[in-house]
N, CA, C, O and CB atoms as a CASP TS submission, in Angstrom:
PFRMAT TS
TARGET T0000
AUTHOR 0000-0000-0000
METHOD Language model
MODEL 1
PARENT N/A
ATOM      1  N   GLU     1      -8.066  -3.329   5.559  1.00  0.00           N
ATOM      2  CA  GLU     1      -8.077  -4.226   4.413  1.00  0.00           C
ATOM      3  C   GLU     1      -9.058  -3.750   3.348  1.00  0.00           C
ATOM      4  O   GLU     1      -8.788  -3.890   2.155  1.00  0.00           O
ATOM      5  CB  GLU     1      -8.426  -5.642   4.853  1.00  0.00           C
ATOM      6  N   GLU     2     -10.186  -3.193   3.758  1.00  0.00           N
ATOM      7  CA  GLU     2     -11.183  -2.750   2.785  1.00  0.00           C
ATOM      8  C   GLU     2     -10.624  -1.659   1.880  1.00  0.00           C
ATOM      9  O   GLU     2     -10.866  -1.678   0.673  1.00  0.00           O
ATOM     10  CB  GLU     2     -12.437  -2.247   3.499  1.00  0.00           C
ATOM     11  N   GLU     3      -9.882  -0.711   2.442  1.00  0.00           N
ATOM     12  CA  GLU     3      -9.281   0.350   1.623  1.00  0.00           C
ATOM     13  C   GLU     3      -8.265  -0.235   0.650  1.00  0.00           C
ATOM     14  O   GLU     3      -8.185   0.190  -0.503  1.00  0.00           O
ATOM     15  CB  GLU     3      -8.608   1.413   2.518  1.00  0.00           C
ATOM     16  N   LEU     4      -7.496  -1.203   1.111  1.00  0.00           N
ATOM     17  CA  LEU     4      -6.493  -1.816   0.245  1.00  0.00           C
ATOM     18  C   LEU     4      -7.133  -2.544  -0.929  1.00  0.00           C
ATOM     19  O   LEU     4      -6.620  -2.494  -2.047  1.00  0.00           O
ATOM     20  CB  LEU     4      -5.630  -2.781   1.043  1.00  0.00           C
ATOM     21  N   LYS     5      -8.252  -3.219  -0.682  1.00  0.00           N
ATOM     22  CA  LYS     5      -8.920  -3.967  -1.753  1.00  0.00           C
ATOM     23  C   LYS     5      -9.448  -3.050  -2.843  1.00  0.00           C
ATOM     24  O   LYS     5      -9.727  -3.512  -3.949  1.00  0.00           O
ATOM     25  CB  LYS     5     -10.059  -4.793  -1.185  1.00  0.00           C
ATOM     26  N   ALA     6      -9.593  -1.764  -2.556  1.00  0.00           N
ATOM     27  CA  ALA     6     -10.061  -0.810  -3.562  1.00  0.00           C
ATOM     28  C   ALA     6      -8.954  -0.426  -4.540  1.00  0.00           C
ATOM     29  O   ALA     6      -9.228   0.176  -5.578  1.00  0.00           O
ATOM     30  CB  ALA     6     -10.606   0.441  -2.885  1.00  0.00           C
ATOM     31  N   LEU     7      -7.711  -0.768  -4.220  1.00  0.00           N
ATOM     32  CA  LEU     7      -6.593  -0.446  -5.109  1.00  0.00           C
ATOM     33  C   LEU     7      -6.547  -1.425  -6.276  1.00  0.00           C
ATOM     34  O   LEU     7      -6.884  -2.598  -6.115  1.00  0.00           O
ATOM     35  CB  LEU     7      -5.257  -0.472  -4.336  1.00  0.00           C
ATOM     36  N   PRO     8      -6.129  -0.947  -7.461  1.00  0.00           N
ATOM     37  CA  PRO     8      -6.024  -1.841  -8.611  1.00  0.00           C
ATOM     38  C   PRO     8      -5.002  -2.950  -8.372  1.00  0.00           C
ATOM     39  O   PRO     8      -3.884  -2.696  -7.923  1.00  0.00           O
ATOM     40  CB  PRO     8      -5.648  -1.049  -9.858  1.00  0.00           C
ATOM     41  N   GLY     9      -5.400  -4.168  -8.674  1.00  0.00           N
ATOM     42  CA  GLY     9      -4.498  -5.306  -8.539  1.00  0.00           C
ATOM     43  C   GLY     9      -4.443  -5.902  -7.143  1.00  0.00           C
ATOM     44  O   GLY     9      -3.711  -6.865  -6.914  1.00  0.00           O
ATOM     45  N   ILE    10      -5.209  -5.342  -6.198  1.00  0.00           N
ATOM     46  CA  ILE    10      -5.207  -5.832  -4.825  1.00  0.00           C
ATOM     47  C   ILE    10      -6.572  -6.437  -4.506  1.00  0.00           C
ATOM     48  O   ILE    10      -7.583  -5.736  -4.466  1.00  0.00           O
ATOM     49  CB  ILE    10      -4.862  -4.691  -3.827  1.00  0.00           C
ATOM     50  N   GLY    11      -6.582  -7.723  -4.285  1.00  0.00           N
ATOM     51  CA  GLY    11      -7.800  -8.421  -3.890  1.00  0.00           C
ATOM     52  C   GLY    11      -7.727  -8.778  -2.421  1.00  0.00           C
ATOM     53  O   GLY    11      -6.838  -8.309  -1.711  1.00  0.00           O
ATOM     54  N   PRO    12      -8.650  -9.599  -1.959  1.00  0.00           N
ATOM     55  CA  PRO    12      -8.685  -9.957  -0.535  1.00  0.00           C
ATOM     56  C   PRO    12      -7.403 -10.606  -0.018  1.00  0.00           C
ATOM     57  O   PRO    12      -6.957 -10.282   1.083  1.00  0.00           O
ATOM     58  CB  PRO    12      -9.829 -10.883  -0.285  1.00  0.00           C
ATOM     59  N   SER    13      -6.805 -11.508  -0.782  1.00  0.00           N
ATOM     60  CA  SER    13      -5.612 -12.195  -0.274  1.00  0.00           C
ATOM     61  C   SER    13      -4.398 -11.269  -0.221  1.00  0.00           C
ATOM     62  O   SER    13      -3.615 -11.337   0.727  1.00  0.00           O
ATOM     63  CB  SER    13      -5.295 -13.407  -1.143  1.00  0.00           C
ATOM     64  N   LYS    14      -4.232 -10.408  -1.220  1.00  0.00           N
ATOM     65  CA  LYS    14      -3.103  -9.472  -1.199  1.00  0.00           C
ATOM     66  C   LYS    14      -3.306  -8.411  -0.124  1.00  0.00           C
ATOM     67  O   LYS    14      -2.346  -7.990   0.521  1.00  0.00           O
ATOM     68  CB  LYS    14      -2.925  -8.802  -2.578  1.00  0.00           C
ATOM     69  N   ALA    15      -4.547  -7.978   0.074  1.00  0.00           N
ATOM     70  CA  ALA    15      -4.832  -7.006   1.134  1.00  0.00           C
ATOM     71  C   ALA    15      -4.472  -7.604   2.491  1.00  0.00           C
ATOM     72  O   ALA    15      -3.862  -6.937   3.327  1.00  0.00           O
ATOM     73  CB  ALA    15      -6.325  -6.578   1.106  1.00  0.00           C
ATOM     74  N   ALA    16      -4.852  -8.859   2.707  1.00  0.00           N
ATOM     75  CA  ALA    16      -4.530  -9.528   3.969  1.00  0.00           C
ATOM     76  C   ALA    16      -3.021  -9.681   4.129  1.00  0.00           C
ATOM     77  O   ALA    16      -2.496  -9.529   5.233  1.00  0.00           O
ATOM     78  CB  ALA    16      -5.214 -10.905   4.039  1.00  0.00           C
ATOM     79  N   ALA    17      -2.320  -9.980   3.035  1.00  0.00           N
ATOM     80  CA  ALA    17      -0.865 -10.125   3.085  1.00  0.00           C
ATOM     81  C   ALA    17      -0.196  -8.796   3.425  1.00  0.00           C
ATOM     82  O   ALA    17       0.786  -8.770   4.167  1.00  0.00           O
ATOM     83  CB  ALA    17      -0.332 -10.658   1.746  1.00  0.00           C
ATOM     84  N   ILE    18      -0.715  -7.702   2.892  1.00  0.00           N
ATOM     85  CA  ILE    18      -0.163  -6.372   3.196  1.00  0.00           C
ATOM     86  C   ILE    18      -0.337  -6.060   4.676  1.00  0.00           C
ATOM     87  O   ILE    18       0.597  -5.602   5.334  1.00  0.00           O
ATOM     88  CB  ILE    18      -0.847  -5.278   2.334  1.00  0.00           C
ATOM     89  N   VAL    19      -1.536  -6.309   5.196  1.00  0.00           N
ATOM     90  CA  VAL    19      -1.800  -6.042   6.608  1.00  0.00           C
ATOM     91  C   VAL    19      -0.908  -6.902   7.498  1.00  0.00           C
ATOM     92  O   VAL    19      -0.347  -6.411   8.477  1.00  0.00           O
ATOM     93  CB  VAL    19      -3.278  -6.295   6.935  1.00  0.00           C
ATOM     94  N   ALA    20      -0.774  -8.189   7.160  1.00  0.00           N
ATOM     95  CA  ALA    20       0.062  -9.090   7.954  1.00  0.00           C
ATOM     96  C   ALA    20       1.524  -8.641   7.915  1.00  0.00           C
ATOM     97  O   ALA    20       2.202  -8.643   8.943  1.00  0.00           O
ATOM     98  CB  ALA    20      -0.066 -10.540   7.440  1.00  0.00           C
ATOM     99  N   TYR    21       2.003  -8.261   6.748  1.00  0.00           N
ATOM    100  CA  TYR    21       3.381  -7.793   6.617  1.00  0.00           C
ATOM    101  C   TYR    21       3.591  -6.551   7.477  1.00  0.00           C
ATOM    102  O   TYR    21       4.589  -6.437   8.188  1.00  0.00           O
ATOM    103  CB  TYR    21       3.720  -7.492   5.138  1.00  0.00           C
ATOM    104  N   ARG    22       2.644  -5.630   7.404  1.00  0.00           N
ATOM    105  CA  ARG    22       2.756  -4.373   8.164  1.00  0.00           C
ATOM    106  C   ARG    22       2.736  -4.646   9.673  1.00  0.00           C
ATOM    107  O   ARG    22       3.472  -4.010  10.427  1.00  0.00           O
ATOM    108  CB  ARG    22       1.606  -3.403   7.783  1.00  0.00           C
ATOM    109  N   GLN    23       1.908  -5.576  10.106  1.00  0.00           N
ATOM    110  CA  GLN    23       1.846  -5.907  11.534  1.00  0.00           C
ATOM    111  C   GLN    23       3.164  -6.522  12.005  1.00  0.00           C
ATOM    112  O   GLN    23       3.601  -6.267  13.127  1.00  0.00           O
ATOM    113  CB  GLN    23       0.677  -6.875  11.814  1.00  0.00           C
ATOM    114  N   HIS    24       3.788  -7.317  11.168  1.00  0.00           N
ATOM    115  CA  HIS    24       5.028  -7.993  11.538  1.00  0.00           C
ATOM    116  C   HIS    24       6.255  -7.099  11.400  1.00  0.00           C
ATOM    117  O   HIS    24       7.189  -7.207  12.194  1.00  0.00           O
ATOM    118  CB  HIS    24       5.206  -9.224  10.693  1.00  0.00           C
ATOM    119  N   ASN    25       6.264  -6.212  10.394  1.00  0.00           N
ATOM    120  CA  ASN    25       7.452  -5.428  10.064  1.00  0.00           C
ATOM    121  C   ASN    25       7.332  -3.935  10.321  1.00  0.00           C
ATOM    122  O   ASN    25       8.318  -3.211  10.183  1.00  0.00           O
ATOM    123  CB  ASN    25       7.789  -5.636   8.648  1.00  0.00           C
ATOM    124  N   GLY    26       6.167  -3.460  10.686  1.00  0.00           N
ATOM    125  CA  GLY    26       5.979  -2.031  10.904  1.00  0.00           C
ATOM    126  C   GLY    26       5.507  -1.332   9.638  1.00  0.00           C
ATOM    127  O   GLY    26       5.312  -1.951   8.592  1.00  0.00           O
ATOM    128  N   GLN    27       5.333  -0.034   9.768  1.00  0.00           N
ATOM    129  CA  GLN    27       4.808   0.775   8.665  1.00  0.00           C
ATOM    130  C   GLN    27       5.738   0.750   7.451  1.00  0.00           C
ATOM    131  O   GLN    27       6.955   0.615   7.581  1.00  0.00           O
ATOM    132  CB  GLN    27       4.595   2.216   9.125  1.00  0.00           C
ATOM    133  N   PHE    28       5.137   0.884   6.281  1.00  0.00           N
ATOM    134  CA  PHE    28       5.910   1.013   5.042  1.00  0.00           C
ATOM    135  C   PHE    28       6.482   2.419   4.982  1.00  0.00           C
ATOM    136  O   PHE    28       5.825   3.381   5.382  1.00  0.00           O
ATOM    137  CB  PHE    28       5.028   0.713   3.781  1.00  0.00           C
ATOM    138  N   LYS    29       7.695   2.538   4.488  1.00  0.00           N
ATOM    139  CA  LYS    29       8.330   3.845   4.359  1.00  0.00           C
ATOM    140  C   LYS    29       8.084   4.466   2.987  1.00  0.00           C
ATOM    141  O   LYS    29       8.114   5.686   2.828  1.00  0.00           O
ATOM    142  CB  LYS    29       9.823   3.726   4.611  1.00  0.00           C
ATOM    143  N   SER    30       7.839   3.605   2.001  1.00  0.00           N
ATOM    144  CA  SER    30       7.523   4.091   0.656  1.00  0.00           C
ATOM    145  C   SER    30       6.619   3.076  -0.033  1.00  0.00           C
ATOM    146  O   SER    30       6.513   1.929   0.401  1.00  0.00           O
ATOM    147  CB  SER    30       8.823   4.334  -0.177  1.00  0.00           C
ATOM    148  N   VAL    31       5.980   3.502  -1.093  1.00  0.00           N
ATOM    149  CA  VAL    31       5.120   2.608  -1.862  1.00  0.00           C
ATOM    150  C   VAL    31       5.946   1.445  -2.415  1.00  0.00           C
ATOM    151  O   VAL    31       5.444   0.327  -2.533  1.00  0.00           O
ATOM    152  CB  VAL    31       4.418   3.375  -3.014  1.00  0.00           C
ATOM    153  N   ASP    32       7.201   1.707  -2.749  1.00  0.00           N
ATOM    154  CA  ASP    32       8.077   0.651  -3.279  1.00  0.00           C
ATOM    155  C   ASP    32       8.274  -0.490  -2.284  1.00  0.00           C
ATOM    156  O   ASP    32       8.562  -1.616  -2.690  1.00  0.00           O
ATOM    157  CB  ASP    32       9.433   1.238  -3.657  1.00  0.00           C
ATOM    158  N   ASP    33       8.124  -0.218  -0.999  1.00  0.00           N
ATOM    159  CA  ASP    33       8.267  -1.269   0.012  1.00  0.00           C
ATOM    160  C   ASP    33       7.199  -2.352  -0.128  1.00  0.00           C
ATOM    161  O   ASP    33       7.362  -3.450   0.404  1.00  0.00           O
ATOM    162  CB  ASP    33       8.201  -0.663   1.407  1.00  0.00           C
ATOM    163  N   LEU    34       6.124  -2.060  -0.829  1.00  0.00           N
ATOM    164  CA  LEU    34       5.078  -3.068  -1.038  1.00  0.00           C
ATOM    165  C   LEU    34       5.614  -4.276  -1.795  1.00  0.00           C
ATOM    166  O   LEU    34       5.044  -5.363  -1.710  1.00  0.00           O
ATOM    167  CB  LEU    34       3.897  -2.460  -1.799  1.00  0.00           C
ATOM    168  N   LYS    35       6.714  -4.094  -2.539  1.00  0.00           N
ATOM    169  CA  LYS    35       7.319  -5.231  -3.255  1.00  0.00           C
ATOM    170  C   LYS    35       7.828  -6.297  -2.300  1.00  0.00           C
ATOM    171  O   LYS    35       8.066  -7.432  -2.712  1.00  0.00           O
ATOM    172  CB  LYS    35       8.466  -4.750  -4.140  1.00  0.00           C
ATOM    173  N   ASN    36       7.997  -5.953  -1.036  1.00  0.00           N
ATOM    174  CA  ASN    36       8.453  -6.928  -0.043  1.00  0.00           C
ATOM    175  C   ASN    36       7.338  -7.881   0.379  1.00  0.00           C
ATOM    176  O   ASN    36       7.599  -8.885   1.043  1.00  0.00           O
ATOM    177  CB  ASN    36       9.003  -6.210   1.179  1.00  0.00           C
ATOM    178  N   VAL    37       6.106  -7.577   0.001  1.00  0.00           N
ATOM    179  CA  VAL    37       4.956  -8.412   0.349  1.00  0.00           C
ATOM    180  C   VAL    37       4.820  -9.511  -0.693  1.00  0.00           C
ATOM    181  O   VAL    37       4.841  -9.244  -1.894  1.00  0.00           O
ATOM    182  CB  VAL    37       3.646  -7.566   0.440  1.00  0.00           C
ATOM    183  N   LYS    38       4.681 -10.748  -0.228  1.00  0.00           N
ATOM    184  CA  LYS    38       4.529 -11.881  -1.145  1.00  0.00           C
ATOM    185  C   LYS    38       3.324 -11.648  -2.058  1.00  0.00           C
ATOM    186  O   LYS    38       2.234 -11.319  -1.588  1.00  0.00           O
ATOM    187  CB  LYS    38       4.367 -13.214  -0.356  1.00  0.00           C
ATOM    188  N   GLY    39       3.529 -11.820  -3.357  1.00  0.00           N
ATOM    189  CA  GLY    39       2.458 -11.659  -4.329  1.00  0.00           C
ATOM    190  C   GLY    39       2.403 -10.292  -4.981  1.00  0.00           C
ATOM    191  O   GLY    39       1.608 -10.070  -5.894  1.00  0.00           O
ATOM    192  N   ILE    40       3.247  -9.368  -4.520  1.00  0.00           N
ATOM    193  CA  ILE    40       3.268  -8.032  -5.118  1.00  0.00           C
ATOM    194  C   ILE    40       4.622  -7.834  -5.782  1.00  0.00           C
ATOM    195  O   ILE    40       5.662  -7.784  -5.126  1.00  0.00           O
ATOM    196  CB  ILE    40       2.995  -6.916  -4.048  1.00  0.00           C
ATOM    197  N   GLY    41       4.574  -7.726  -7.079  1.00  0.00           N
ATOM    198  CA  GLY    41       5.787  -7.500  -7.856  1.00  0.00           C
ATOM    199  C   GLY    41       5.674  -6.198  -8.614  1.00  0.00           C
ATOM    200  O   GLY    41       4.810  -5.368  -8.332  1.00  0.00           O
ATOM    201  N   GLU    42       6.558  -6.031  -9.578  1.00  0.00           N
ATOM    202  CA  GLU    42       6.585  -4.799 -10.372  1.00  0.00           C
ATOM    203  C   GLU    42       5.267  -4.538 -11.099  1.00  0.00           C
ATOM    204  O   GLU    42       4.826  -3.393 -11.191  1.00  0.00           O
ATOM    205  CB  GLU    42       7.715  -4.861 -11.380  1.00  0.00           C
ATOM    206  N   GLY    43       4.631  -5.603 -11.620  1.00  0.00           N
ATOM    207  CA  GLY    43       3.384  -5.430 -12.359  1.00  0.00           C
ATOM    208  C   GLY    43       2.276  -4.871 -11.497  1.00  0.00           C
ATOM    209  O   GLY    43       1.607  -3.912 -11.884  1.00  0.00           O
ATOM    210  N   VAL    44       2.075  -5.457 -10.334  1.00  0.00           N
ATOM    211  CA  VAL    44       1.032  -4.977  -9.414  1.00  0.00           C
ATOM    212  C   VAL    44       1.394  -3.587  -8.911  1.00  0.00           C
ATOM    213  O   VAL    44       0.534  -2.711  -8.826  1.00  0.00           O
ATOM    214  CB  VAL    44       0.848  -5.954  -8.219  1.00  0.00           C
ATOM    215  N   LEU    45       2.653  -3.387  -8.580  1.00  0.00           N
ATOM    216  CA  LEU    45       3.097  -2.085  -8.083  1.00  0.00           C
ATOM    217  C   LEU    45       2.854  -0.995  -9.124  1.00  0.00           C
ATOM    218  O   LEU    45       2.445   0.112  -8.775  1.00  0.00           O
ATOM    219  CB  LEU    45       4.588  -2.134  -7.705  1.00  0.00           C
ATOM    220  N   ALA    46       3.098  -1.293 -10.384  1.00  0.00           N
ATOM    221  CA  ALA    46       2.873  -0.315 -11.451  1.00  0.00           C
ATOM    222  C   ALA    46       1.391   0.066 -11.533  1.00  0.00           C
ATOM    223  O   ALA    46       1.062   1.224 -11.790  1.00  0.00           O
ATOM    224  CB  ALA    46       3.356  -0.876 -12.808  1.00  0.00           C
ATOM    225  N   LYS    47       0.497  -0.908 -11.315  1.00  0.00           N
ATOM    226  CA  LYS    47      -0.945  -0.632 -11.375  1.00  0.00           C
ATOM    227  C   LYS    47      -1.405   0.276 -10.248  1.00  0.00           C
ATOM    228  O   LYS    47      -2.289   1.109 -10.447  1.00  0.00           O
ATOM    229  CB  LYS    47      -1.728  -1.929 -11.330  1.00  0.00           C
ATOM    230  N   LEU    48      -0.820   0.128  -9.076  1.00  0.00           N
ATOM    231  CA  LEU    48      -1.331   0.868  -7.934  1.00  0.00           C
ATOM    232  C   LEU    48      -0.490   2.070  -7.537  1.00  0.00           C
ATOM    233  O   LEU    48      -0.871   2.813  -6.633  1.00  0.00           O
ATOM    234  CB  LEU    48      -1.448  -0.039  -6.778  1.00  0.00           C
ATOM    235  N   ARG    49       0.626   2.273  -8.183  1.00  0.00           N
ATOM    236  CA  ARG    49       1.550   3.345  -7.785  1.00  0.00           C
ATOM    237  C   ARG    49       0.891   4.721  -7.732  1.00  0.00           C
ATOM    238  O   ARG    49       1.180   5.496  -6.821  1.00  0.00           O
ATOM    239  CB  ARG    49       2.719   3.391  -8.742  1.00  0.00           C
ATOM    240  N   ASP    50       0.024   5.043  -8.670  1.00  0.00           N
ATOM    241  CA  ASP    50      -0.591   6.375  -8.693  1.00  0.00           C
ATOM    242  C   ASP    50      -1.656   6.558  -7.612  1.00  0.00           C
ATOM    243  O   ASP    50      -2.024   7.689  -7.296  1.00  0.00           O
ATOM    244  CB  ASP    50      -1.207   6.630 -10.051  1.00  0.00           C
ATOM    245  N   GLU    51      -2.147   5.469  -7.049  1.00  0.00           N
ATOM    246  CA  GLU    51      -3.232   5.575  -6.071  1.00  0.00           C
ATOM    247  C   GLU    51      -2.807   5.231  -4.654  1.00  0.00           C
ATOM    248  O   GLU    51      -3.458   5.659  -3.701  1.00  0.00           O
ATOM    249  CB  GLU    51      -4.360   4.683  -6.473  1.00  0.00           C
ATOM    250  N   ALA    52      -1.749   4.480  -4.492  1.00  0.00           N
ATOM    251  CA  ALA    52      -1.325   4.046  -3.162  1.00  0.00           C
ATOM    252  C   ALA    52      -0.488   5.122  -2.480  1.00  0.00           C
ATOM    253  O   ALA    52       0.307   5.812  -3.118  1.00  0.00           O
ATOM    254  CB  ALA    52      -0.531   2.737  -3.253  1.00  0.00           C
ATOM    255  N   THR    53      -0.683   5.247  -1.189  1.00  0.00           N
ATOM    256  CA  THR    53       0.134   6.135  -0.380  1.00  0.00           C
ATOM    257  C   THR    53       0.530   5.390   0.877  1.00  0.00           C
ATOM    258  O   THR    53      -0.125   4.424   1.269  1.00  0.00           O
ATOM    259  CB  THR    53      -0.617   7.454  -0.040  1.00  0.00           C
ATOM    260  N   VAL    54       1.582   5.833   1.495  1.00  0.00           N
ATOM    261  CA  VAL    54       1.977   5.306   2.793  1.00  0.00           C
ATOM    262  C   VAL    54       2.154   6.499   3.713  1.00  0.00           C
ATOM    263  O   VAL    54       2.552   7.582   3.286  1.00  0.00           O
ATOM    264  CB  VAL    54       3.289   4.440   2.704  1.00  0.00           C
ATOM    265  N   ASN    55       1.852   6.280   4.978  1.00  0.00           N
ATOM    266  CA  ASN    55       2.089   7.317   5.975  1.00  0.00           C
ATOM    267  C   ASN    55       2.313   6.640   7.310  1.00  0.00           C
ATOM    268  O   ASN    55       2.238   5.415   7.405  1.00  0.00           O
ATOM    269  CB  ASN    55       0.902   8.327   6.050  1.00  0.00           C
ATOM    270  N   GLY    56       2.582   7.404   8.317  1.00  0.00           N
ATOM    271  CA  GLY    56       2.939   6.862   9.612  1.00  0.00           C
ATOM    272  C   GLY    56       1.790   6.323  10.427  1.00  0.00           C
ATOM    273  O   GLY    56       2.005   5.891  11.560  1.00  0.00           O
ATOM    274  N   GLY    57       0.613   6.327   9.917  1.00  0.00           N
ATOM    275  CA  GLY    57      -0.530   5.829  10.661  1.00  0.00           C
ATOM    276  C   GLY    57      -1.813   6.205   9.975  1.00  0.00           C
ATOM    277  O   GLY    57      -1.806   6.802   8.899  1.00  0.00           O
ATOM    278  N   ALA    58      -2.901   5.858  10.593  1.00  0.00           N
ATOM    279  CA  ALA    58      -4.208   6.145  10.003  1.00  0.00           C
ATOM    280  C   ALA    58      -4.431   7.657   9.955  1.00  0.00           C
ATOM    281  O   ALA    58      -4.081   8.386  10.882  1.00  0.00           O
ATOM    282  CB  ALA    58      -5.341   5.452  10.808  1.00  0.00           C
ATOM    283  N   ARG    59      -5.017   8.097   8.861  1.00  0.00           N
ATOM    284  CA  ARG    59      -5.326   9.509   8.727  1.00  0.00           C
ATOM    285  C   ARG    59      -6.586   9.848   9.503  1.00  0.00           C
ATOM    286  O   ARG    59      -7.485   9.022   9.658  1.00  0.00           O
ATOM    287  CB  ARG    59      -5.485   9.889   7.256  1.00  0.00           C
ATOM    288  N   LYS    60      -6.628  11.067   9.980  1.00  0.00           N
ATOM    289  CA  LYS    60      -7.857  11.579  10.559  1.00  0.00           C
ATOM    290  C   LYS    60      -8.743  12.014   9.407  1.00  0.00           C
ATOM    291  O   LYS    60      -8.246  12.324   8.325  1.00  0.00           O
ATOM    292  CB  LYS    60      -7.585  12.759  11.557  1.00  0.00           C
ATOM    293  N   LYS    61     -10.028  12.041   9.623  1.00  0.00           N
ATOM    294  CA  LYS    61     -10.945  12.426   8.551  1.00  0.00           C
ATOM    295  C   LYS    61     -10.681  13.840   8.051  1.00  0.00           C
ATOM    296  O   LYS    61     -11.004  14.159   6.907  1.00  0.00           O
ATOM    297  CB  LYS    61     -12.378  12.313   9.026  1.00  0.00           C
ATOM    298  N   THR    62     -10.104  14.682   8.886  1.00  0.00           N
ATOM    299  CA  THR    62      -9.826  16.058   8.472  1.00  0.00           C
ATOM    300  C   THR    62      -8.506  16.194   7.732  1.00  0.00           C
ATOM    301  O   THR    62      -8.254  17.225   7.109  1.00  0.00           O
ATOM    302  CB  THR    62      -9.821  16.963   9.673  1.00  0.00           C
ATOM    303  N   ASP    63      -7.658  15.170   7.790  1.00  0.00           N
ATOM    304  CA  ASP    63      -6.378  15.225   7.088  1.00  0.00           C
ATOM    305  C   ASP    63      -6.591  15.111   5.588  1.00  0.00           C
ATOM    306  O   ASP    63      -7.482  14.397   5.128  1.00  0.00           O
ATOM    307  CB  ASP    63      -5.440  14.112   7.580  1.00  0.00           C
ATOM    308  N   LYS    64      -5.769  15.817   4.834  1.00  0.00           N
ATOM    309  CA  LYS    64      -5.819  15.704   3.381  1.00  0.00           C
ATOM    310  C   LYS    64      -5.027  14.484   2.947  1.00  0.00           C
ATOM    311  O   LYS    64      -4.100  14.051   3.633  1.00  0.00           O
ATOM    312  CB  LYS    64      -5.270  16.984   2.702  1.00  0.00           C
ATOM    313  N   ALA    65      -5.402  13.938   1.803  1.00  0.00           N
ATOM    314  CA  ALA    65      -4.693  12.785   1.253  1.00  0.00           C
ATOM    315  C   ALA    65      -3.267  13.188   0.906  1.00  0.00           C
ATOM    316  O   ALA    65      -3.022  14.314   0.471  1.00  0.00           O
ATOM    317  CB  ALA    65      -5.424  12.227   0.004  1.00  0.00           C
ATOM    318  N   VAL    66      -2.347  12.286   1.094  1.00  0.00           N
ATOM    319  CA  VAL    66      -0.947  12.511   0.750  1.00  0.00           C
ATOM    320  C   VAL    66      -0.694  11.813  -0.571  1.00  0.00           C
ATOM    321  O   VAL    66      -0.870  10.598  -0.659  1.00  0.00           O
ATOM    322  CB  VAL    66       0.024  11.989   1.871  1.00  0.00           C
ATOM    323  N   PRO    67      -0.279  12.553  -1.621  1.00  0.00           N
ATOM    324  CA  PRO    67      -0.067  11.904  -2.916  1.00  0.00           C
ATOM    325  C   PRO    67       1.112  10.939  -2.877  1.00  0.00           C
ATOM    326  O   PRO    67       2.071  11.130  -2.130  1.00  0.00           O
ATOM    327  CB  PRO    67       0.158  12.951  -3.998  1.00  0.00           C
ATOM    328  N   ALA    68       1.017   9.906  -3.695  1.00  0.00           N
ATOM    329  CA  ALA    68       2.106   8.950  -3.794  1.00  0.00           C
ATOM    330  C   ALA    68       3.307   9.622  -4.454  1.00  0.00           C
ATOM    331  O   ALA    68       3.147  10.481  -5.321  1.00  0.00           O
ATOM    332  CB  ALA    68       1.669   7.696  -4.589  1.00  0.00           C
ATOM    333  N   ILE    69       4.492   9.231  -4.044  1.00  0.00           N
ATOM    334  CA  ILE    69       5.723   9.755  -4.640  1.00  0.00           C
ATOM    335  C   ILE    69       6.004   8.961  -5.898  1.00  0.00           C
ATOM    336  O   ILE    69       6.071   7.733  -5.865  1.00  0.00           O
ATOM    337  CB  ILE    69       6.931   9.677  -3.643  1.00  0.00           C
ATOM    338  N   LYS    70       6.165   9.656  -6.993  1.00  0.00           N
ATOM    339  CA  LYS    70       6.417   8.991  -8.273  1.00  0.00           C
ATOM    340  C   LYS    70       7.894   9.054  -8.617  1.00  0.00           C
ATOM    341  O   LYS    70       8.617   9.937  -8.156  1.00  0.00           O
ATOM    342  CB  LYS    70       5.582   9.632  -9.396  1.00  0.00           C
ATOM    343  N   GLY    71       8.333   8.101  -9.436  1.00  0.00           N
ATOM    344  CA  GLY    71       9.620   8.213 -10.083  1.00  0.00           C
ATOM    345  C   GLY    71      10.809   7.555  -9.419  1.00  0.00           C
ATOM    346  O   GLY    71      11.925   7.715  -9.913  1.00  0.00           O
ATOM    347  N   LYS    72      10.641   6.830  -8.335  1.00  0.00           N
ATOM    348  CA  LYS    72      11.832   6.195  -7.733  1.00  0.00           C
ATOM    349  C   LYS    72      12.176   4.939  -8.407  1.00  0.00           C
ATOM    350  O   LYS    72      13.145   4.280  -8.029  1.00  0.00           O
ATOM    351  CB  LYS    72      11.632   5.924  -6.282  1.00  0.00           C
TER
END
């Protein structure tokens, strides 16, 4: 949740909603899937699209960041 709160447009309640959604539905397949979370629409998604990434699990400290896919 702490990492999520660092994203633009994501505060404590949206971060908690993202975590709850992920726990119930599994990992996100794309950044666009965040629109399925209550409280996240096109406006919030546009703010965080350049900084948000999704992957199959937590990164190891040695892993490089995976850039967000733009343009879908």
